N, C-alpha and C positions, 0 to 999 in steps of 0.2 A: 654538518661541514664544518660546524662551529665545535660543535660536542668535545668530540678528542681532543684537542690543545683546552678548552676552559676545564676540563677531567684531565688530562696532565697534569695544568697550572694547580685546580683545587687537591692532586698526592701529591704535588711538589709542598704546597702548603704544609697542609695535613703533616707529610714528612716531617717539616720543618720544625714545626709550633709543638707538636704532642713530646717532645723531651723536654722541654720547655712545661705545659704543664705538670705532665708528670713530678716537676721538682719545684713544684710552687704552693707553700704555704702559707696559713689566711692566722694570723696569730691574736690571743686574745689574753690577758694575765694582770697579776695584781705584783705592784714595785713597794717595797718599802725603803726609805731614802733617809739619811741623817746629812746634816752637815754641823758644822760648831757657828752660827750666824749672831757673830759676834756685835757688831754694829748693832744691828735690831736686836737683841739682847738685854746692849746696856742702853738700849734707851726704854725697853719696857722695865727694866729695875730702876730707873730714875723715875717713872712713873708713879710704880710702887709706894717706893719713897717718899715722894709731895706729893701721895694720897694715901696716908695712912690714918681715913675710917671705910678704906674697904676692907667688906666679910670676907670677898676672894678678891685673893689678888690675879693682878695679870698673868697668864702664866709664857712663859718660855717658848719658843721657838726651835726644837732641837730636830725635829724627822718631819718628814711627809708622806701621806701614803696616795698611792696611784691607782689608776686604769690606766695602760698600755694596750695597744692596735697597734697590730703590723702585718706587714707581708716581707716572703721571703721568697726570690728568687735562685734557687740553684742551677750554676755555669760549672760542673761539674766539683770542684774541691771548693771552689768557692761560689760565694752565694749573695747576691744585692738583697740585703736590706731599707725598708721603708719603716716608719712607725709615729707615733705619737701618743706621748707619756703628759697626763694632767696630773700634774702636784698638788695636795688641797692641804689645806689645816686653816684648823679655826680655834682663835684664841679670845677668850672673853672674862672680864671682870666682874664685878656686883659690890654695890658701895657708892657713898656719896662722890665724885667725882666730876670732872667737865662744869665746872660750876652747874652743877646740880646735887641739893640738900636731901632730896630721894635715897632714900639708905638700899630701897629695891633698886636701884637704877642700873641699867646693865648695857656694858659696851662689850662688840664683839670687832674683834680685825680677822677679818680672809685672807685669807695668801692663798694665789692660784699660781704655779711654776707648771705652762703649756710649753713640752719640747718636742719641738717635730725633727725629727733625722733622720739624713738620706746615708748611707755607707754599705763597708765590705768587712764579712767574715770568714771565715779558713775553718773546717773542721777537720780533724784524725783521730777517727774512733767515736766515743761521744766525745771530747774536747773538744773546744775550741776558742781561737780570739778572735774578734771584733773591733773595727773604728767608726768611729761615726762623722756628719758635720755636723751641728748643730743650728737652726733657730730657737733665740728659749725667749719665751714672752712672761714675763710678771706682772699679776697685779696684785693691786694692796683695795682692799673695801672697807669699810665700817657699819656697822649699823648699833646705832643708839635706841635706848628705848624711847616710845612715842614714835618710832619711825620703821615706814614696812618697808623701804625699801633702804639696800646697799648702794652706799657714797663709793664715788670710788675716789684712792688719795691716790696713787702713784698706778700707771703701765710704763712697761719701758721693754727694752727688743734688744737681746746680743745675739753674736754669733756666737757660734761654744763648740764645744768637743765633747763627745764620748768616746769611753776605751771600754773594752769588757773582756771578759775569760769567760766561759759558761759549761754547763755537759749540756749535751742534748741523748734523752733519751727516749728510743718510739719504744711507745708502750699495747700499739696494734697495726697494722698496718695501713693506720688513717691516721691514725694520732700520736705525736709524741710530746713529751713535757720536757723543758727548757727550766736549768736553773742557773739564774746568768748571776754573778759579781760586777758593775759597774761602778766608775769615777768619772763625773762629768762637772762640766765649768764653764760662765760662756769665758770668752777671750776679756771681756774687760770687765773689772767689777764693776756693781749697778748703784746711782747714786740711790740717796735716801734721802734726803736733802726733806719729799716733800709731804716723807713718813713723818721726820722729825720733827717738819713742821707745825702736825699735825698733833701731833700726839703728845711730841716735849719742846714748845714753841721756845724757847728757853735753853734745854741744851744740844744740840747741835749736833749730828750724827755721819759719817761719811761717803762711807760706801761700803757696800756686801760682795765679797767674791763668788758665792752662792760654790762653793766649791762642796758637792756630792759622794755621798756614796751609797750605791743601792744596791740592792739583793731585789730580782726579780724572779717569782714562779709565772712561766710560760706557757699556754697550751696552742699546742702547732695543726693544727688540723689542715691534711693534706697528706698525698701518698710519702710514705716513709721507707725508700729505699733500701736502708738498714735494717730491715726488723725483720 
């Protein structure tokens, strides 16, 4: 008595969901990003000048490497995309510094910029354009000689945007290769007072715009309708 309505509901649901499943992709890849971190590197330069005994000067922050994970749901010529990108870099210096006369004193700075994105992209042939709204979470941590733990210097979060163009190349019925060129930024600059208070207390810096160019190589796992 009840099997027929349930069966029809099941068939209707399957008919509605199958096209969506057929256009669903899980994505994983690597991103290299570049930016002119003027404020951060200004503090780094001052630190190196005021610590002349360094045998290895504190390096500059110019690029960040990242793993990126995401999902893409095709809706015809438009797709909804969600992703997480974890950008990291490490700077370090060696020599007498931070009140220590130890010639082997090692200071490390760890930068992490996590980007949670939700947006849309459109594809024409193998070429596409996309735009996302982001939540950007920046953290800077420190570890010095004698410590086994990283000390948190700064944590901040800002909304932002990412715009990108990409090439989508199906390489098999269930695998695609995506090459993406992106430009991303927070809507407001990130204040760095806590960072300069730690690294260069007598040399204050303002804020950083964190405008980044990125190049990503992404593997897209799922059915490739254009293969």
